[in-house]
Predicted model as a PDB file, atoms N, CA, C, CB and O in Angstrom, pLDDT in the B-factor column:
MODEL        1                                                                  
ATOM      1  N   MET A   1     -71.060  28.274  71.171  1.00 95.00           N  
ATOM      2  CA  MET A   1     -70.738  29.628  70.780  1.00 95.00           C  
ATOM      3  C   MET A   1     -70.944  30.566  71.968  1.00 95.00           C  
ATOM      4  CB  MET A   1     -71.594  30.065  69.576  1.00 95.00           C  
ATOM      5  O   MET A   1     -71.873  30.419  72.763  1.00 95.00           O  
ATOM      6  N   LYS A   2     -70.043  31.526  72.049  1.00 96.00           N  
ATOM      7  CA  LYS A   2     -70.129  32.554  73.074  1.00 96.00           C  
ATOM      8  C   LYS A   2     -70.066  33.907  72.392  1.00 96.00           C  
ATOM      9  CB  LYS A   2     -68.996  32.403  74.132  1.00 96.00           C  
ATOM     10  O   LYS A   2     -69.532  34.034  71.289  1.00 96.00           O  
ATOM     11  N   THR A   3     -70.610  34.914  73.050  1.00 98.00           N  
ATOM     12  CA  THR A   3     -70.579  36.271  72.508  1.00 98.00           C  
ATOM     13  C   THR A   3     -69.391  37.013  73.094  1.00 98.00           C  
ATOM     14  CB  THR A   3     -71.901  37.026  72.809  1.00 98.00           C  
ATOM     15  O   THR A   3     -69.204  37.068  74.309  1.00 98.00           O  
ATOM     16  N   TYR A   4     -68.588  37.589  72.191  1.00 98.00           N  
ATOM     17  CA  TYR A   4     -67.404  38.345  72.570  1.00 98.00           C  
ATOM     18  C   TYR A   4     -67.525  39.754  72.014  1.00 98.00           C  
ATOM     19  CB  TYR A   4     -66.110  37.656  72.061  1.00 98.00           C  
ATOM     20  O   TYR A   4     -68.030  39.952  70.909  1.00 98.00           O  
ATOM     21  N   THR A   5     -67.064  40.728  72.779  1.00 98.00           N  
ATOM     22  CA  THR A   5     -66.974  42.105  72.317  1.00 98.00           C  
ATOM     23  C   THR A   5     -65.498  42.445  72.203  1.00 98.00           C  
ATOM     24  CB  THR A   5     -67.720  43.094  73.284  1.00 98.00           C  
ATOM     25  O   THR A   5     -64.732  42.271  73.150  1.00 98.00           O  
ATOM     26  N   PHE A   6     -65.111  42.932  71.034  1.00 98.00           N  
ATOM     27  CA  PHE A   6     -63.729  43.289  70.744  1.00 98.00           C  
ATOM     28  C   PHE A   6     -63.643  44.805  70.654  1.00 98.00           C  
ATOM     29  CB  PHE A   6     -63.228  42.613  69.425  1.00 98.00           C  
ATOM     30  O   PHE A   6     -64.344  45.424  69.854  1.00 98.00           O  
ATOM     31  N   VAL A   7     -62.788  45.403  71.471  1.00 98.00           N  
ATOM     32  CA  VAL A   7     -62.608  46.856  71.472  1.00 98.00           C  
ATOM     33  C   VAL A   7     -61.196  47.136  70.962  1.00 98.00           C  
ATOM     34  CB  VAL A   7     -62.836  47.476  72.914  1.00 98.00           C  
ATOM     35  O   VAL A   7     -60.211  46.745  71.588  1.00 98.00           O  
ATOM     36  N   CYS A   8     -61.110  47.815  69.819  1.00 97.00           N  
ATOM     37  CA  CYS A   8     -59.826  48.203  69.241  1.00 97.00           C  
ATOM     38  C   CYS A   8     -59.381  49.501  69.911  1.00 97.00           C  
ATOM     39  CB  CYS A   8     -59.927  48.373  67.680  1.00 97.00           C  
ATOM     40  O   CYS A   8     -60.088  50.507  69.867  1.00 97.00           O  
ATOM     41  N   LEU A   9     -58.203  49.468  70.530  1.00 97.00           N  
ATOM     42  CA  LEU A   9     -57.689  50.642  71.233  1.00 97.00           C  
ATOM     43  C   LEU A   9     -56.451  51.180  70.537  1.00 97.00           C  
ATOM     44  CB  LEU A   9     -57.370  50.303  72.695  1.00 97.00           C  
ATOM     45  O   LEU A   9     -55.525  50.433  70.221  1.00 97.00           O  
ATOM     46  N   ALA A  10     -56.448  52.497  70.300  1.00 96.00           N  
ATOM     47  CA  ALA A  10     -55.265  53.171  69.762  1.00 96.00           C  
ATOM     48  C   ALA A  10     -54.221  53.269  70.872  1.00 96.00           C  
ATOM     49  CB  ALA A  10     -55.624  54.593  69.198  1.00 96.00           C  
ATOM     50  O   ALA A  10     -54.496  52.921  72.020  1.00 96.00           O  
ATOM     51  N   GLY A  11     -53.040  53.738  70.531  1.00 92.00           N  
ATOM     52  CA  GLY A  11     -51.958  53.880  71.496  1.00 92.00           C  
ATOM     53  C   GLY A  11     -52.296  54.758  72.683  1.00 92.00           C  
ATOM     54  O   GLY A  11     -51.736  54.586  73.765  1.00 92.00           O  
ATOM     55  N   ASN A  12     -53.220  55.708  72.487  1.00 94.00           N  
ATOM     56  CA  ASN A  12     -53.639  56.606  73.573  1.00 94.00           C  
ATOM     57  C   ASN A  12     -54.856  56.069  74.335  1.00 94.00           C  
ATOM     58  CB  ASN A  12     -53.957  57.991  73.010  1.00 94.00           C  
ATOM     59  O   ASN A  12     -55.482  56.794  75.108  1.00 94.00           O  
ATOM     60  N   GLN A  13     -55.183  54.794  74.108  1.00 93.00           N  
ATOM     61  CA  GLN A  13     -56.276  54.086  74.782  1.00 93.00           C  
ATOM     62  C   GLN A  13     -57.668  54.548  74.361  1.00 93.00           C  
ATOM     63  CB  GLN A  13     -56.136  54.249  76.261  1.00 93.00           C  
ATOM     64  O   GLN A  13     -58.643  54.264  75.056  1.00 93.00           O  
ATOM     65  N   VAL A  14     -57.779  55.251  73.242  1.00 95.00           N  
ATOM     66  CA  VAL A  14     -59.078  55.639  72.704  1.00 95.00           C  
ATOM     67  C   VAL A  14     -59.596  54.501  71.839  1.00 95.00           C  
ATOM     68  CB  VAL A  14     -58.984  56.966  71.887  1.00 95.00           C  
ATOM     69  O   VAL A  14     -58.865  53.961  71.009  1.00 95.00           O  
ATOM     70  N   ALA A  15     -60.861  54.136  72.036  1.00 96.00           N  
ATOM     71  CA  ALA A  15     -61.474  53.078  71.236  1.00 96.00           C  
ATOM     72  C   ALA A  15     -61.693  53.582  69.814  1.00 96.00           C  
ATOM     73  CB  ALA A  15     -62.815  52.611  71.865  1.00 96.00           C  
ATOM     74  O   ALA A  15     -62.333  54.612  69.601  1.00 96.00           O  
ATOM     75  N   THR A  16     -61.153  52.845  68.843  1.00 95.00           N  
ATOM     76  CA  THR A  16     -61.295  53.229  67.436  1.00 95.00           C  
ATOM     77  C   THR A  16     -62.319  52.375  66.708  1.00 95.00           C  
ATOM     78  CB  THR A  16     -59.959  53.129  66.732  1.00 95.00           C  
ATOM     79  O   THR A  16     -62.789  52.752  65.634  1.00 95.00           O  
ATOM     80  N   ALA A  17     -62.668  51.233  67.278  1.00 96.00           N  
ATOM     81  CA  ALA A  17     -63.685  50.360  66.687  1.00 96.00           C  
ATOM     82  C   ALA A  17     -64.147  49.370  67.748  1.00 96.00           C  
ATOM     83  CB  ALA A  17     -63.132  49.611  65.426  1.00 96.00           C  
ATOM     84  O   ALA A  17     -63.404  49.030  68.669  1.00 96.00           O  
ATOM     85  N   VAL A  18     -65.386  48.917  67.599  1.00 97.00           N  
ATOM     86  CA  VAL A  18     -65.953  47.887  68.464  1.00 97.00           C  
ATOM     87  C   VAL A  18     -66.598  46.854  67.557  1.00 97.00           C  
ATOM     88  CB  VAL A  18     -66.992  48.486  69.493  1.00 97.00           C  
ATOM     89  O   VAL A  18     -67.280  47.200  66.592  1.00 97.00           O  
ATOM     90  N   ASP A  19     -66.377  45.585  67.871  1.00 97.00           N  
ATOM     91  CA  ASP A  19     -66.915  44.496  67.060  1.00 97.00           C  
ATOM     92  C   ASP A  19     -67.485  43.442  68.004  1.00 97.00           C  
ATOM     93  CB  ASP A  19     -65.815  43.881  66.121  1.00 97.00           C  
ATOM     94  O   ASP A  19     -66.820  43.055  68.964  1.00 97.00           O  
ATOM     95  N   ILE A  20     -68.695  42.977  67.749  1.00 98.00           N  
ATOM     96  CA  ILE A  20     -69.338  41.947  68.566  1.00 98.00           C  
ATOM     97  C   ILE A  20     -69.531  40.716  67.695  1.00 98.00           C  
ATOM     98  CB  ILE A  20     -70.707  42.445  69.157  1.00 98.00           C  
ATOM     99  O   ILE A  20     -70.077  40.795  66.595  1.00 98.00           O  
ATOM    100  N   GLN A  21     -69.071  39.575  68.207  1.00 97.00           N  
ATOM    101  CA  GLN A  21     -69.125  38.334  67.430  1.00 97.00           C  
ATOM    102  C   GLN A  21     -69.543  37.167  68.317  1.00 97.00           C  
ATOM    103  CB  GLN A  21     -67.759  38.043  66.776  1.00 97.00           C  
ATOM    104  O   GLN A  21     -69.177  37.100  69.490  1.00 97.00           O  
ATOM    105  N   ASP A  22     -70.313  36.253  67.741  1.00 97.00           N  
ATOM    106  CA  ASP A  22     -70.579  34.958  68.368  1.00 97.00           C  
ATOM    107  C   ASP A  22     -69.565  33.989  67.790  1.00 97.00           C  
ATOM    108  CB  ASP A  22     -72.068  34.464  68.121  1.00 97.00           C  
ATOM    109  O   ASP A  22     -69.565  33.725  66.588  1.00 97.00           O  
ATOM    110  N   LEU A  23     -68.690  33.451  68.656  1.00 97.00           N  
ATOM    111  CA  LEU A  23     -67.597  32.601  68.196  1.00 97.00           C  
ATOM    112  C   LEU A  23     -67.415  31.416  69.129  1.00 97.00           C  
ATOM    113  CB  LEU A  23     -66.295  33.402  68.096  1.00 97.00           C  
ATOM    114  O   LEU A  23     -67.837  31.436  70.285  1.00 97.00           O  
ATOM    115  N   ALA A  24     -66.776  30.384  68.594  1.00 95.00           N  
ATOM    116  CA  ALA A  24     -66.344  29.279  69.442  1.00 95.00           C  
ATOM    117  C   ALA A  24     -65.261  29.806  70.378  1.00 95.00           C  
ATOM    118  CB  ALA A  24     -65.820  28.066  68.588  1.00 95.00           C  
ATOM    119  O   ALA A  24     -64.558  30.759  70.043  1.00 95.00           O  
ATOM    120  N   GLU A  25     -65.129  29.196  71.537  1.00 90.00           N  
ATOM    121  CA  GLU A  25     -64.181  29.689  72.535  1.00 90.00           C  
ATOM    122  C   GLU A  25     -62.753  29.718  72.019  1.00 90.00           C  
ATOM    123  CB  GLU A  25     -64.250  28.837  73.775  1.00 90.00           C  
ATOM    124  O   GLU A  25     -61.973  30.579  72.426  1.00 90.00           O  
ATOM    125  N   ASP A  26     -62.395  28.805  71.140  1.00 92.00           N  
ATOM    126  CA  ASP A  26     -61.017  28.754  70.632  1.00 92.00           C  
ATOM    127  C   ASP A  26     -60.780  29.686  69.445  1.00 92.00           C  
ATOM    128  CB  ASP A  26     -60.674  27.339  70.230  1.00 92.00           C  
ATOM    129  O   ASP A  26     -59.687  29.690  68.878  1.00 92.00           O  
ATOM    130  N   ALA A  27     -61.787  30.477  69.058  1.00 96.00           N  
ATOM    131  CA  ALA A  27     -61.665  31.336  67.876  1.00 96.00           C  
ATOM    132  C   ALA A  27     -61.514  32.825  68.188  1.00 96.00           C  
ATOM    133  CB  ALA A  27     -62.861  31.146  67.006  1.00 96.00           C  
ATOM    134  O   ALA A  27     -61.214  33.613  67.292  1.00 96.00           O  
ATOM    135  N   TYR A  28     -61.714  33.214  69.432  1.00 96.00           N  
ATOM    136  CA  TYR A  28     -61.733  34.655  69.704  1.00 96.00           C  
ATOM    137  C   TYR A  28     -60.367  35.302  69.491  1.00 96.00           C  
ATOM    138  CB  TYR A  28     -62.201  34.909  71.129  1.00 96.00           C  
ATOM    139  O   TYR A  28     -60.295  36.434  69.013  1.00 96.00           O  
ATOM    140  N   ARG A  29     -59.286  34.609  69.835  1.00 94.00           N  
ATOM    141  CA  ARG A  29     -57.950  35.206  69.681  1.00 94.00           C  
ATOM    142  C   ARG A  29     -57.608  35.391  68.205  1.00 94.00           C  
ATOM    143  CB  ARG A  29     -56.880  34.326  70.366  1.00 94.00           C  
ATOM    144  O   ARG A  29     -57.028  36.409  67.828  1.00 94.00           O  
ATOM    145  N   ARG A  30     -57.956  34.434  67.382  1.00 94.00           N  
ATOM    146  CA  ARG A  30     -57.739  34.541  65.935  1.00 94.00           C  
ATOM    147  C   ARG A  30     -58.503  35.740  65.376  1.00 94.00           C  
ATOM    148  CB  ARG A  30     -58.178  33.239  65.216  1.00 94.00           C  
ATOM    149  O   ARG A  30     -57.995  36.457  64.514  1.00 94.00           O  
ATOM    150  N   HIS A  31     -59.720  35.953  65.865  1.00 96.00           N  
ATOM    151  CA  HIS A  31     -60.503  37.102  65.406  1.00 96.00           C  
ATOM    152  C   HIS A  31     -59.850  38.415  65.860  1.00 96.00           C  
ATOM    153  CB  HIS A  31     -61.955  37.011  65.937  1.00 96.00           C  
ATOM    154  O   HIS A  31     -59.816  39.383  65.101  1.00 96.00           O  
ATOM    155  N   ALA A  32     -59.340  38.448  67.077  1.00 96.00           N  
ATOM    156  CA  ALA A  32     -58.653  39.656  67.569  1.00 96.00           C  
ATOM    157  C   ALA A  32     -57.445  39.980  66.698  1.00 96.00           C  
ATOM    158  CB  ALA A  32     -58.210  39.473  69.041  1.00 96.00           C  
ATOM    159  O   ALA A  32     -57.205  41.145  66.380  1.00 96.00           O  
ATOM    160  N   LEU A  33     -56.684  38.961  66.309  1.00 94.00           N  
ATOM    161  CA  LEU A  33     -55.529  39.190  65.432  1.00 94.00           C  
ATOM    162  C   LEU A  33     -55.968  39.712  64.070  1.00 94.00           C  
ATOM    163  CB  LEU A  33     -54.721  37.896  65.261  1.00 94.00           C  
ATOM    164  O   LEU A  33     -55.285  40.550  63.482  1.00 94.00           O  
ATOM    165  N   SER A  34     -57.100  39.228  63.559  1.00 95.00           N  
ATOM    166  CA  SER A  34     -57.591  39.731  62.276  1.00 95.00           C  
ATOM    167  C   SER A  34     -58.002  41.200  62.390  1.00 95.00           C  
ATOM    168  CB  SER A  34     -58.779  38.881  61.784  1.00 95.00           C  
ATOM    169  O   SER A  34     -57.850  41.962  61.436  1.00 95.00           O  
ATOM    170  N   LEU A  35     -58.518  41.595  63.546  1.00 96.00           N  
ATOM    171  CA  LEU A  35     -58.861  43.007  63.747  1.00 96.00           C  
ATOM    172  C   LEU A  35     -57.608  43.872  63.762  1.00 96.00           C  
ATOM    173  CB  LEU A  35     -59.643  43.192  65.058  1.00 96.00           C  
ATOM    174  O   LEU A  35     -57.627  44.993  63.253  1.00 96.00           O  
ATOM    175  N   LEU A  36     -56.526  43.373  64.333  1.00 94.00           N  
ATOM    176  CA  LEU A  36     -55.266  44.126  64.296  1.00 94.00           C  
ATOM    177  C   LEU A  36     -54.787  44.298  62.860  1.00 94.00           C  
ATOM    178  CB  LEU A  36     -54.184  43.416  65.136  1.00 94.00           C  
ATOM    179  O   LEU A  36     -54.243  45.345  62.511  1.00 94.00           O  
ATOM    180  N   ARG A  37     -54.982  43.283  62.028  1.00 93.00           N  
ATOM    181  CA  ARG A  37     -54.610  43.398  60.610  1.00 93.00           C  
ATOM    182  C   ARG A  37     -55.472  44.442  59.899  1.00 93.00           C  
ATOM    183  CB  ARG A  37     -54.748  42.033  59.906  1.00 93.00           C  
ATOM    184  O   ARG A  37     -54.978  45.220  59.082  1.00 93.00           O  
ATOM    185  N   ASP A  38     -56.754  44.447  60.217  1.00 94.00           N  
ATOM    186  CA  ASP A  38     -57.715  45.304  59.504  1.00 94.00           C  
ATOM    187  C   ASP A  38     -57.746  46.751  59.997  1.00 94.00           C  
ATOM    188  CB  ASP A  38     -59.092  44.721  59.628  1.00 94.00           C  
ATOM    189  O   ASP A  38     -58.147  47.646  59.253  1.00 94.00           O  
ATOM    190  N   HIS A  39     -57.329  46.989  61.232  1.00 93.00           N  
ATOM    191  CA  HIS A  39     -57.420  48.329  61.834  1.00 93.00           C  
ATOM    192  C   HIS A  39     -56.022  48.804  62.216  1.00 93.00           C  
ATOM    193  CB  HIS A  39     -58.358  48.323  63.085  1.00 93.00           C  
ATOM    194  O   HIS A  39     -55.530  48.511  63.306  1.00 93.00           O  
ATOM    195  N   ALA A  40     -55.400  49.528  61.319  1.00 91.00           N  
ATOM    196  CA  ALA A  40     -54.013  49.978  61.526  1.00 91.00           C  
ATOM    197  C   ALA A  40     -53.863  50.868  62.755  1.00 91.00           C  
ATOM    198  CB  ALA A  40     -53.522  50.727  60.300  1.00 91.00           C  
ATOM    199  O   ALA A  40     -52.780  50.933  63.337  1.00 91.00           O  
ATOM    200  N   SER A  41     -54.922  51.548  63.157  1.00 92.00           N  
ATOM    201  CA  SER A  41     -54.829  52.443  64.315  1.00 92.00           C  
ATOM    202  C   SER A  41     -54.861  51.682  65.642  1.00 92.00           C  
ATOM    203  CB  SER A  41     -55.965  53.458  64.280  1.00 92.00           C  
ATOM    204  O   SER A  41     -54.532  52.247  66.684  1.00 92.00           O  
ATOM    205  N   ALA A  42     -55.249  50.422  65.614  1.00 95.00           N  
ATOM    206  CA  ALA A  42     -55.359  49.648  66.853  1.00 95.00           C  
ATOM    207  C   ALA A  42     -53.996  49.136  67.299  1.00 95.00           C  
ATOM    208  CB  ALA A  42     -56.327  48.472  66.669  1.00 95.00           C  
ATOM    209  O   ALA A  42     -53.265  48.523  66.521  1.00 95.00           O  
ATOM    210  N   GLU A  43     -53.665  49.393  68.550  1.00 95.00           N  
ATOM    211  CA  GLU A  43     -52.442  48.864  69.159  1.00 95.00           C  
ATOM    212  C   GLU A  43     -52.748  47.664  70.047  1.00 95.00           C  
ATOM    213  CB  GLU A  43     -51.734  49.954  69.976  1.00 95.00           C  
ATOM    214  O   GLU A  43     -51.919  46.775  70.238  1.00 95.00           O  
ATOM    215  N   THR A  44     -53.964  47.669  70.580  1.00 96.00           N  
ATOM    216  CA  THR A  44     -54.404  46.605  71.488  1.00 96.00           C  
ATOM    217  C   THR A  44     -55.859  46.285  71.196  1.00 96.00           C  
ATOM    218  CB  THR A  44     -54.217  47.018  72.982  1.00 96.00           C  
ATOM    219  O   THR A  44     -56.647  47.169  70.859  1.00 96.00           O  
ATOM    220  N   ILE A  45     -56.209  45.008  71.328  1.00 97.00           N  
ATOM    221  CA  ILE A  45     -57.609  44.598  71.257  1.00 97.00           C  
ATOM    222  C   ILE A  45     -57.994  44.087  72.633  1.00 97.00           C  
ATOM    223  CB  ILE A  45     -57.846  43.502  70.146  1.00 97.00           C  
ATOM    224  O   ILE A  45     -57.412  43.121  73.127  1.00 97.00           O  
ATOM    225  N   GLU A  46     -58.978  44.734  73.256  1.00 97.00           N  
ATOM    226  CA  GLU A  46     -59.561  44.212  74.487  1.00 97.00           C  
ATOM    227  C   GLU A  46     -60.640  43.223  74.086  1.00 97.00           C  
ATOM    228  CB  GLU A  46     -60.141  45.360  75.397  1.00 97.00           C  
ATOM    229  O   GLU A  46     -61.485  43.520  73.242  1.00 97.00           O  
ATOM    230  N   VAL A  47     -60.605  42.049  74.693  1.00 97.00           N  
ATOM    231  CA  VAL A  47     -61.626  41.039  74.426  1.00 97.00           C  
ATOM    232  C   VAL A  47     -62.492  40.923  75.682  1.00 97.00           C  
ATOM    233  CB  VAL A  47     -60.981  39.646  74.036  1.00 97.00           C  
ATOM    234  O   VAL A  47     -62.014  40.579  76.764  1.00 97.00           O  
ATOM    235  N   TRP A  48     -63.768  41.218  75.502  1.00 97.00           N  
ATOM    236  CA  TRP A  48     -64.723  41.188  76.601  1.00 97.00           C  
ATOM    237  C   TRP A  48     -65.665  40.009  76.428  1.00 97.00           C  
ATOM    238  CB  TRP A  48     -65.515  42.509  76.678  1.00 97.00           C  
ATOM    239  O   TRP A  48     -66.048  39.653  75.314  1.00 97.00           O  
ATOM    240  N   GLN A  49     -66.026  39.415  77.546  1.00 97.00           N  
ATOM    241  CA  GLN A  49     -67.124  38.451  77.568  1.00 97.00           C  
ATOM    242  C   GLN A  49     -68.003  38.876  78.732  1.00 97.00           C  
ATOM    243  CB  GLN A  49     -66.614  36.941  77.717  1.00 97.00           C  
ATOM    244  O   GLN A  49     -67.593  38.828  79.891  1.00 97.00           O  
ATOM    245  N   GLY A  50     -69.210  39.290  78.404  1.00 96.00           N  
ATOM    246  CA  GLY A  50     -70.074  39.852  79.430  1.00 96.00           C  
ATOM    247  C   GLY A  50     -69.492  41.166  79.918  1.00 96.00           C  
ATOM    248  O   GLY A  50     -69.209  42.065  79.127  1.00 96.00           O  
ATOM    249  N   GLU A  51     -69.315  41.269  81.232  1.00 96.00           N  
ATOM    250  CA  GLU A  51     -68.819  42.515  81.821  1.00 96.00           C  
ATOM    251  C   GLU A  51     -67.349  42.452  82.205  1.00 96.00           C  
ATOM    252  CB  GLU A  51     -69.632  42.863  83.034  1.00 96.00           C  
ATOM    253  O   GLU A  51     -66.866  43.298  82.958  1.00 96.00           O  
ATOM    254  N   ALA A  52     -66.634  41.456  81.692  1.00 97.00           N  
ATOM    255  CA  ALA A  52     -65.234  41.293  82.086  1.00 97.00           C  
ATOM    256  C   ALA A  52     -64.313  41.230  80.869  1.00 97.00           C  
ATOM    257  CB  ALA A  52     -65.068  40.030  82.931  1.00 97.00           C  
ATOM    258  O   ALA A  52     -64.647  40.633  79.846  1.00 97.00           O  
ATOM    259  N   VAL A  53     -63.152  41.859  81.006  1.00 97.00           N  
ATOM    260  CA  VAL A  53     -62.098  41.724  80.000  1.00 97.00           C  
ATOM    261  C   VAL A  53     -61.443  40.367  80.240  1.00 97.00           C  
ATOM    262  CB  VAL A  53     -61.039  42.913  80.081  1.00 97.00           C  
ATOM    263  O   VAL A  53     -60.947  40.096  81.334  1.00 97.00           O  
ATOM    264  N   ILE A  54     -61.442  39.501  79.196  1.00 96.00           N  
ATOM    265  CA  ILE A  54     -60.856  38.173  79.370  1.00 96.00           C  
ATOM    266  C   ILE A  54     -59.480  38.057  78.723  1.00 96.00           C  
ATOM    267  CB  ILE A  54     -61.780  37.121  78.795  1.00 96.00           C  
ATOM    268  O   ILE A  54     -58.738  37.119  79.017  1.00 96.00           O  
ATOM    269  N   ASP A  55     -59.127  39.001  77.841  1.00 95.00           N  
ATOM    270  CA  ASP A  55     -57.825  38.939  77.189  1.00 95.00           C  
ATOM    271  C   ASP A  55     -57.484  40.300  76.603  1.00 95.00           C  
ATOM    272  CB  ASP A  55     -57.807  37.854  76.091  1.00 95.00           C  
ATOM    273  O   ASP A  55     -58.369  41.078  76.249  1.00 95.00           O  
ATOM    274  N   LEU A  56     -56.189  40.574  76.506  1.00 95.00           N  
ATOM    275  CA  LEU A  56     -55.664  41.737  75.793  1.00 95.00           C  
ATOM    276  C   LEU A  56     -54.728  41.197  74.720  1.00 95.00           C  
ATOM    277  CB  LEU A  56     -54.921  42.751  76.767  1.00 95.00           C  
ATOM    278  O   LEU A  56     -53.769  40.489  75.027  1.00 95.00           O  
ATOM    279  N   VAL A  57     -55.003  41.528  73.479  1.00 94.00           N  
ATOM    280  CA  VAL A  57     -54.170  41.080  72.361  1.00 94.00           C  
ATOM    281  C   VAL A  57     -53.475  42.319  71.818  1.00 94.00           C  
ATOM    282  CB  VAL A  57     -55.019  40.345  71.237  1.00 94.00           C  
ATOM    283  O   VAL A  57     -54.124  43.230  71.303  1.00 94.00           O  
ATOM    284  N   GLU A  58     -52.149  42.345  71.935  1.00 93.00           N  
ATOM    285  CA  GLU A  58     -51.391  43.534  71.565  1.00 93.00           C  
ATOM    286  C   GLU A  58     -50.672  43.349  70.239  1.00 93.00           C  
ATOM    287  CB  GLU A  58     -50.390  43.879  72.651  1.00 93.00           C  
ATOM    288  O   GLU A  58     -50.182  42.265  69.923  1.00 93.00           O  
ATOM    289  N   ARG A  59     -50.620  44.436  69.466  1.00 91.00           N  
ATOM    290  CA  ARG A  59     -49.923  44.410  68.177  1.00 91.00           C  
ATOM    291  C   ARG A  59     -48.442  44.107  68.373  1.00 91.00           C  
ATOM    292  CB  ARG A  59     -50.099  45.752  67.439  1.00 91.00           C  
ATOM    293  O   ARG A  59     -47.865  43.335  67.608  1.00 91.00           O  
ATOM    294  N   ALA A  60     -47.822  44.703  69.384  1.00 86.00           N  
ATOM    295  CA  ALA A  60     -46.406  44.500  69.645  1.00 86.00           C  
ATOM    296  C   ALA A  60     -46.138  43.026  69.894  1.00 86.00           C  
ATOM    297  CB  ALA A  60     -45.941  45.347  70.843  1.00 86.00           C  
ATOM    298  O   ALA A  60     -46.661  42.439  70.841  1.00 86.00           O  
ATOM    299  N   GLY A  61     -45.325  42.440  69.040  1.00 71.00           N  
ATOM    300  CA  GLY A  61     -44.958  41.048  69.197  1.00 71.00           C  
ATOM    301  C   GLY A  61     -45.926  40.048  68.610  1.00 71.00           C  
ATOM    302  O   GLY A  61     -45.653  38.848  68.628  1.00 71.00           O  
ATOM    303  N   ALA A  62     -47.063  40.514  68.084  1.00 71.00           N  
ATOM    304  CA  ALA A  62     -48.053  39.582  67.514  1.00 71.00           C  
ATOM    305  C   ALA A  62     -47.649  39.217  66.092  1.00 71.00           C  
ATOM    306  CB  ALA A  62     -49.484  40.206  67.530  1.00 71.00           C  
ATOM    307  O   ALA A  62     -47.172  40.062  65.334  1.00 71.00           O  
ATOM    308  N   PHE A  63     -47.844  37.956  65.739  1.00 69.00           N  
ATOM    309  CA  PHE A  63     -47.647  37.526  64.356  1.00 69.00           C  
ATOM    310  C   PHE A  63     -48.994  37.642  63.670  1.00 69.00           C  
ATOM    311  CB  PHE A  63     -47.073  36.054  64.266  1.00 69.00           C  
ATOM    312  O   PHE A  63     -49.904  36.858  63.939  1.00 69.00           O  
ATOM    313  N   LEU A  64     -49.125  38.631  62.773  1.00 67.00           N  
ATOM    314  CA  LEU A  64     -50.423  38.902  62.154  1.00 67.00           C  
ATOM    315  C   LEU A  64     -50.644  38.094  60.891  1.00 67.00           C  
ATOM    316  CB  LEU A  64     -50.550  40.369  61.839  1.00 67.00           C  
ATOM    317  O   LEU A  64     -51.793  37.848  60.523  1.00 67.00           O  
ATOM    318  N   GLY A  65     -49.600  37.677  60.221  1.00 63.00           N  
ATOM    319  CA  GLY A  65     -49.774  36.882  59.013  1.00 63.00           C  
ATOM    320  C   GLY A  65     -50.480  37.622  57.901  1.00 63.00           C  
ATOM    321  O   GLY A  65     -50.629  38.843  57.950  1.00 63.00           O  
ATOM    322  N   ALA A  66     -50.909  36.889  56.912  1.00 56.00           N  
ATOM    323  CA  ALA A  66     -51.610  37.456  55.762  1.00 56.00           C  
ATOM    324  C   ALA A  66     -53.082  37.651  56.105  1.00 56.00           C  
ATOM    325  CB  ALA A  66     -51.456  36.547  54.517  1.00 56.00           C  
ATOM    326  O   ALA A  66     -53.621  36.937  56.950  1.00 56.00           O  
ATOM    327  N   PRO A  67     -53.735  38.612  55.454  1.00 54.00           N  
ATOM    328  CA  PRO A  67     -55.179  38.787  55.677  1.00 54.00           C  
ATOM    329  C   PRO A  67     -55.951  37.535  55.301  1.00 54.00           C  
ATOM    330  CB  PRO A  67     -55.705  39.981  54.875  1.00 54.00           C  
ATOM    331  O   PRO A  67     -55.578  36.820  54.371  1.00 54.00           O  
ATOM    332  N   ALA A  68     -57.015  37.278  56.017  1.00 51.00           N  
ATOM    333  CA  ALA A  68     -57.855  36.121  55.721  1.00 51.00           C  
ATOM    334  C   ALA A  68     -58.602  36.324  54.412  1.00 51.00           C  
ATOM    335  CB  ALA A  68     -58.845  35.865  56.864  1.00 51.00           C  
ATOM    336  O   ALA A  68     -59.028  37.437  54.101  1.00 51.00           O  
ATOM    337  N   ALA A  69     -58.759  35.276  53.662  1.00 47.00           N  
ATOM    338  CA  ALA A  69     -59.494  35.346  52.386  1.00 47.00           C  
ATOM    339  C   ALA A  69     -60.978  35.334  52.664  1.00 47.00           C  
ATOM    340  CB  ALA A  69     -59.111  34.170  51.446  1.00 47.00           C  
ATOM    341  O   ALA A  69     -61.458  34.677  53.588  1.00 47.00           O  
ATOM    342  N   GLY A  70     -61.708  36.095  51.825  1.00 44.00           N  
ATOM    343  CA  GLY A  70     -63.158  36.066  51.865  1.00 44.00           C  
ATOM    344  C   GLY A  70     -63.715  36.801  52.990  1.00 44.00           C  
ATOM    345  O   GLY A  70     -64.934  36.860  53.147  1.00 44.00           O  
TER     346      GLY A  70                                                      
ENDMDL                                                                          
END                                                                             
């Protein structure tokens, strides 16, 4: 497990939510997509590990699917 910080950014690059999770390395992108489903104001999710941005997950072109159960 690794600790990831997810920053939800609105279209104007203002952070609308921050979420910190301990996840398996192959699970962080799935979690970022779930944040896009849950936070309508988010256009991009910055994924941080430590002091570095490791991924940007953008709403544009993302397949969000149905909300996760439970």
